[in-house]
N, C-alpha and C positions, 0 to 999 in steps of 0.2 A: 182392734187397733194395731196389734203387734203382727198381724198377718197370719195368724194361725187359723186352721180350719178344724171345726169340731166334726168328728165322725162317730156316730153311734153304732155299736156292734151288739148283736144279739144272735139268737139261733136262726132267725129268719129275717131277711131284709124286707122292708115294706110294712112290717108289723107295727101297729101302734101300741105303745105301752103307756100306762097311766100311773102317775105318782100315788103314793100311799094315801094322801088326802083327797085324791080325785081331781085336783085342780090342774095339775100339769100333765100334758100329753105330748109324747115325742114319737115321731115316726123313725123307725130304725133304718139307718143308711145301708149297712152292709151285714151280711151273714158272717159268722165266725169262720166259715169255710172259705170266704172270699178275701180274707185279709192276711197280711204277713207282717211280722214284727218290724221289719225294715221300712215299712211304709209310714211309721209313726215316730214322733219325737217324745211323746209323753203318753202316759196311761193313767186314767182316772177311773177308779172303781167306785160305784155308787155305795152309799151307806145303807143302813137299815137291813132288811132281810135279803136284799138282792144278792150280796156276795155269797150267802149260803146257797142260794139257788144256782149261782154260776159254778160254785165248787162241785156241784153234783154232775157237771158235764166236763169230762176230761179235756175237751178241746179248749175250754176257757182256762183251765188250770195250766195246761201246756203252753198256751199263748202267754199267760202271765209270767210263768217261769222263764220262758225264752226272752221275754221283754226285760226282765230283771237281769238276766245273764248278759244281755247285749249292752247293758250299761246305759 
């Protein structure tokens, strides 16, 4: 209602990811290689084990750091 657009980011665009309980499925919109911090107003990191997996890839760590530094 506020006019925001949700964009999911992962290692590979088009990939379908499934939630821990197996009920929720989401198709990834963009690859981390295809996004820039300036394209977004907010960043939401998933809970659970996902952040641990994302931290293993420097591209996600650098994106998050740059997002935080951009204010």
